[in-house]
N, C-alpha and C positions, 0 to 999 in steps of 0.2 A: 264613446259609443254601445248603444244598448238595442242588441238584432237579438230575438228571440231562437232563445237555442239551449237544450241542456248537452250546454259547451260542459259540467263539471261531472255527469253522469259521467256520459260520455267517456272521456277519460282519462276514467277512476275504474270503471269497469270493462273498456277493453284490453282485449291482453294481445292482440292482434301488433299495435304500434310500440307493445314492450320489448316482444318480442326483438323485436326490428334494432331496438333503442337496444334491447343487453347487446348483441351481434357487433354492434358496428362500434358500444363501446369496447367489444374485445378485443378487436379488431384494433383497435387505437391502441391499446396498450400491447399488444403485439408487436404494431408496426414504428412501436416508440424507439428510439435510442438505449434509453433507460429501460426497456421494457423488464426486466429481471426485478430491477429494485420496484419500478409500479404495480411488481408482481403479486409481491412479496408484503407489501400496501392494500391490495384487492384483496386476498382471498383472506384473510381474519373479517374482512368487513361481510364475509357473505355469511349466511345461518347457516351452522355448524351440522347441522344436521338435518336433512330433508322429507316431507312426513311420505310416505309409502304413496298418499292417494294425496296429491296440490289442490288445496281446497279455492282453487281456482281453474278455469277451462285453459284449455293451452294449443294449437297448433302443434298438429305432429309433422315435427319437424325433427330431420337427423342432418349433424352437419360432423361433417369429417377433419373440421382442424380446431374442435372443443367438445367435449362434456357435455353430455344431456345436464349434469347435477351445476356445472357453473353457470350455463344459461336458464335453468332454471333458479336458482339463486339471487342473480342478478332480477330476472325477473318478480323475485319475491321480495325484494329490499324496495323494489319498481310499485310495485303492486301495496305494500302497506311505509310509503315515502309521509303516509301525514297521522302513524298508528306508530307503531314498536321498533319498526324499520329508518324512522326520521336521523336521528343519528347516523349512520351507515350511510342512507339517501347521500344526505350535503356531502360528507365526506368521499364519496365515492365524485363525484362530480368535482368534486376538489381536487378531483387526480390529472385534471386534464388541465394541461398550457393554457395562459387565457388567449393569445393568438388562437387557438382554436376552438373557445371556446365564443371570440365575437366574428370569427368565421362561422362556426356554426350557426348563432343570431342572427348573422344576414342572411343565412339560405331562406330563411326561414322568412329573415321579411320581408325577403326579395319575392319569395311565391306566393306570399300574403298580397302584397302590393301588385302583384297582376291580379290575382282571383280580385280584389276593390278594383283592379284597374277595368275589370271588364264589366262586376256589376255595376258602376259610374257608365259605361257605356248603353250596359243595359236599359237603366234609369232612364237616362239619356237621351237615350236616340231611338229606342225601340215606343214606339206609340201606337195606337190602335187608329185604321185608316181614314179620314174623314168617312163620313155616312152609315159605318158600323153602329151597331145597337149598344150604347149602352159607354162604356168611360168617364174615368172620375170613381172617386172615393165609393164607400154602402153608403148608398142613401139611407139617410135616417127618417130615424119611424118619430112622425108630430101628432099632434093632438089632431082630430077633426078640424079640420075646416071646412066653415058653407057652402064650398063649392064643393068639398070632397065629402061627407058628412060618415061617407063606408072609409073611407082610405085606401078604394080602388087602385087608385093611381100610383102611389105606394108601396103599396102590395108588385104589382104590375113592374116599377122599378124593380126591388128584388127579383122579382124573374128574370130577369132580363141583365143583370148585374154575374159576371163572368172573370174571375178572380186571374183567369191565366192570360186572360187576353185586355183586361183592366189596369193591371198593377203585377205589368209583366217583369219588372226588377224583383218585388217580395218575393213572384213566384220563384224565378231565378233563383232565388239566395232559400229556402225553404226545400228546393226541392232537387237541389246539385249530390246533397249527398244518396239519393235517390238513383241520381241516373249515372254514378259513379263506374265505368267502364260496360256503362249499357249500348244498344248499337244505336249506329246514328240517326236510323228509323227510329227509335223509342224515344232518345232524344230528339226530334222533330217532332214528333207528336205528344207530344208533355209539353214542350216550350212555346210549342203554338208558331213559334213567331220564327224564317229563316235567322233572322239576325243573331237573336240568344243563340237558337240552336246554333252555330257558328262557336260565338266566343265563347258558350263549355266548353261543345269539345276538341278549341283550341288551347283548350288550359292543359297544360302535363307536371308532373314533378320525376323532372329527372336523380335527384337522387334522395329516392325514400327513408335509407335509413338513417342517413343525415336531421333529416326533417325530424324523423320520431324522435333522437333524441333531443336535438334539440329542441325540442318542446318543454320536454321536464328540464334541460336547462334553463329555458325562462320560466320554469315552472317555479321553479327552485329559490330564484332570482326575484321572485315577484313582478318580472317587467307583464308593462301591458300589453302586450305583443299574445301574451300568455290566455289573456280576459278579457276580448276582443269575442264571445259568446256565437252568433254562429259565424263569424270571417273562417276564425277559427278552429274551431269546429271542422268544417269544407277542406278546408285546406289538410287539415289531420286526416280529414277520410279518404281524403284523392291519394297521400302518402299509404293508407295502408292499403288502399286499392292494387296500387302501383309495388305491393311487398310479393316474392312467389307465395305467398300463402294468403294474397289477397282477395284472393278471389272464390277458393271455397278448399274444405279439406281432399289433402292426398286419397285418392280414394282407388287406385294402385288398376288403372285401367290396364297393363302390360305390364307385365314380366318385363324386367327390364336387359333378361338375359333368355336363352334357348337351349336347350342339349344341342352340341356339336363341335369339332376339333377345329383348328385352326389353319389355314391354306396352308402346309409344311411342305407342299411345290418348291423346286428350283425353276424357280422364272422370270426373275428379276433384275434385271443386268446391271450392277455393282458400276455406280461412279463414285469417284473421292470429291468431298467439296471444296469447287474449286479455290476458293480463302483459308484453305485451311491451313499454310504457312503462317498469313499475315496474321491470322488468329490463334491464332500457340493450340491447331485441337490437333486431338490425338489423329494418328496416321496405321490404322488397319491395318494389317498386315496380310491385307487381301488385293491379288489381282486385277486391274481396271476391267469391269465385260464378266468377270466373274457371279458366276450364276446364284440370286441366293430366295432366300424364300419371306415370307411377310413375316413371320414370326423372327427372324435373322436380321432384317432390314429395324423391323420393333426395336429389338435389343439393342441394335446397334448404336441405335439412337439414341436412345430411353437406359437402358439397362435393369429397364423391366422385360420378365417372359409372360409370353401369354398363359392366357388361361389353357388346360390344354383339354375340356370337357365344354367347355361354355363359347355361344357368340354370341354376339349384338344380337337383341330382340328385331325378326323382321315386323311381326306385330307393330312393336311399338311405333318403330321406323311409319309403319302405314297407319296409325292412329294419327304420329302430328303428321303425312301431309296429308289425312282430310278434314287439319286445320286449316290446311291452308299454307302450310307451311313449305317452300324449296325441297328437293330431293334433298338434294347437296345439304343443306343443315339441319333438313332431317333427318341424312346419315349420322354428321356429327355428332348430335345429338343423342340421337341411339346406343353410341361407342360411349360417349361420354357418361349416360345413366347405368351404362353398362359395367363402366370399370371403376364407376361409385360406387358401385351396386359390392362389386367384387373386396374391392378394400374394404367395405363397410364389414360386411362378412369374414372380412379374413380380422377384424379386429374383434366383431364376436366371438370368432374359436379362440385368441387369446388369452379369453376367460376363462375359456375351458381346461383344465387339466386335460395333457395327454396321457395316454397307459404308462405307465415306466416301468423299463424289463427289472427283473428280479437280478440281475447285478448292478443293474447302478440301484438297483432301492440299496445293494449292502453297503453301496459305495456311499451313498447320503448317509446311512446308519452311524460306521465308521468317524464318519465328516460331525455327526454331533456329539460322538466321546471327545475325537479331538480340541475339538474349537472352541470350549472352556477352559482350558487350559494353556492356548495360545492366548485368550482373553485376556484372560491375567498377566502374562508378560507385556503388555502391548498396555496395561490399563493406565499405567502411572507414565509413561511415555502424552499416551493420547490426551491427559487432564493437563499435562505441561501445555502441547499443542495448540487446542482446543482453545486458552487465551489468547495463542499469541494469535493461531486465525479467525480469533474473532476481533482483535486487532486492527489486522490486517486488511480484514473484508472491510471494516468502518472507513480502515484510509484507503478505501481503492473507491468505495464507494462516492467517500466526497471528492478525491482525486476527479472519479467520473462529472461528477455534479461539476465540478468547476469549470471543467473540458466543455462540457455542454453548453452553459451560458456564455465561456469566452467564446465559441462558436459562433451562438445568435447573433453577440454582439459585435464581431466580428463580421456577417453577414449582414445586419443591419447595417453598418459603418460602412461595408464596401457598398452597396446599397446609394447610402448618400453623398459616397463619394463619385458616381457614377454618376447622379440627379444633376449634382455641384459643374462638372468636366461640361454637360449638354449644356447646361444651363450659362456658363462660361463661353463655351463654342458658336453659343445664338448671342450675346449681349455684342463678343467682336466681332460678327457678322453685321451685324447691327448699327458697330459704333464704325466700322468701316465705311458703308456707306454712307451717314453721315458724317463723316471728314470728306469723301467724294463732294457730297451736297455744299462743305462749305468752302471746298478749294475751287469751287466751279463760282459758286457766288463773290467770289475775292476775285476770283479772275474779269467776270463783269466789268470792276470799278474799273482795270486797266485792260482789257480786250486787244487782244496783238491782231494784224490783220487774218482779218478768217484765211483758212486756205480751201480750195473749192471740193465740198467733201457730196458724196452717195446720196443724190438727188433720192426723198423718198414722196414715196404717191398717197395722197389719201382719198380718201379714207380707209389707213392700216385697219385690213383684218388680224388680230389675235389667234393665235392655236393654246395659248393656255389662257383658264380662269382667271379675273383678273378684278378686285375691287377696290375702288380708287374713294377716301375723303380727303374735306377741304375746299379747300379754295373758294376766292368769293364766286355767288353768285353767275357774275357776266366771266369767268375763265371757262368752270364749267358749261355755261350753254355757249359760250364759244367750243371749249377740247373733244366734246358728246358727241356732236360728226367727222371729227377726224378719230374718233376710235368709238364706233356703233357696239362695238363687241365686250366693254367696258362697264359694267355697273358704276358710276356714279352715283354717291351717297350725296346732300345736303349737312346744308354743316349744322341745321339746328335736328337733322331725324336720328336719333338714334344708331349707336352701329346693331344688325343685322348679324347677333352670333350663328347661326343658319349660314347666310351668306358667307363671311368670315370662313368657320371653318369646310365650304364646299370652295376655297380657292387657289389657286396656284402659290400664288402673291400677292402682296397688299401693298400698292402706293397710297401718301401722304401727300399734300402739299399743306405744306407747316403756315403758311402766313394769312390763313383764315381759319384757325383752329383752336379752339380751347384747352385749357390744359389737363382739366377731367377728363374733356372726348379724345383725346390725345391716350392718355394714359388708357380708356377704356381697349381702345383698338388694342393698342399696343400688348394687352395683358390678352388680350384671346387670340392675334395672331403668336403671341411665345406660345400657348397655351397651346393651339393647336401645330406650333412647333411649322410656321409657317413665313417664309422671304419678307423682311417689310422694307420697302424701297423707298428716295425720298424725290420728288422733285426738284429741282437745282433755279428752274428760271419763273420767273412774271408770264411769261410770254406763254399762250393755248398752245400756239404751233410748236414751239421752241420745247416745250412739255411733252408735248408730240412727239416731237422726232425724239428727245430721250427717253422715253417707253417704246419705243419702236427698235431705235440702237438696242436697247436691252435687252429687248422679245427674240432680232438676231444671235445677239449675243449667246444666249440662253441656246437659243435652236443649236447653236454649233458646238 
């Protein structure tokens, strides 16, 4: 499928989605059980030294979990994936397991199909109303005709042509990147048609980091989904727009804190945790009802002491609320911004040495003299232990890898066993119904004297949704008035999968049903876990009574 779009240029130049992919990859390594081994394999693949001035523009993003060198290192590999970092790029994506790789590709495919489905709806359903001027393709320029020697009619046709109106589908495709994140009013004004606007506004990306990573994985594998030109670009642009830095660069609208002190007054009554004993929580030596301050409660709950000279920024909270955010959400985000900034500042201070007292400097100087002697004594022992440590480390890595593979195999085996158990229970239920039907058919050969039973009045109103298949035409004609709420399918009519999906039970009259038809009904019912019943009589009334009795038993 060839649609006009500068996909390659966009995907090679945009750093926005590459930062999202880099953070997704670092999160993946961090969350894996064998993260130490993955980290040891990842670090050598990153550029050993980064220039002070990176030759591509990067979003001004700080992340508390990872250093900027690691983020920029991954981005450098992604940017130069078709050049000198080609091998490193392929090895990095080779670190993720197959299950995760397949899941990433599936997420991108789902988002792409969602967008493509919306485009097809615009193409098939959005048409200019009757009576509108124009419509159709661009009028061609033709040679002068006897009836219009100067081409006046052709010029008028070109002036009346409006692409937003006459080609709503192409207009939808070409303007999607420009309208990502725009206001509903601007989307409606640009796309002209209400239906086109609703379809575009309803398109959402729920996992932008994963989609950014998925595109690079698809590109590495040469997957066709990475080369659908405008379709792929539009999905990727929407994923970029959903990233935290996708709207614009950080301009620091307000400082995340202001000068102030936390509330240290004792005015909150302490109450122990309700389930402290059941959850094996520590029991503070505090009497119930004792007064505590905000800082004391925060310390008890988290182990952190609040900053002594800072408070959350009231200006930042007001700015959040001006954007339409609820007050409680604005308050929570303001506290989060304060602590993120506080922790980031502490991290920066750690790189700056503190002033060291003179006596402590003397102590360090004495260590400088003694350490070489101590190092000589342990050097021999260190060499022997280093070899043993390396061998033990290798064995430990192999053991962990084998354990991880065994756990995955066991998990897959357990899932397969559960699926087989479900299938077995379902088959047992169906066999029970078949035995009951066979017993009824054999009993009709030597019928005993019938005892008077409960008289059932027809028509019978069923409370559950039931569909029935099979039976001769005369049988269906006779039974339908007695069971008006049940949908009977003609024996030549293919089963309606939606009807089966929405049913509570499926009944089958096997005396006039072909094998292919029967197995198709059975397969659909089994797939949806819908119980199956069999009519055991040729008489329409007897069958109706059988179904009514079964419904009364189900209700009990």
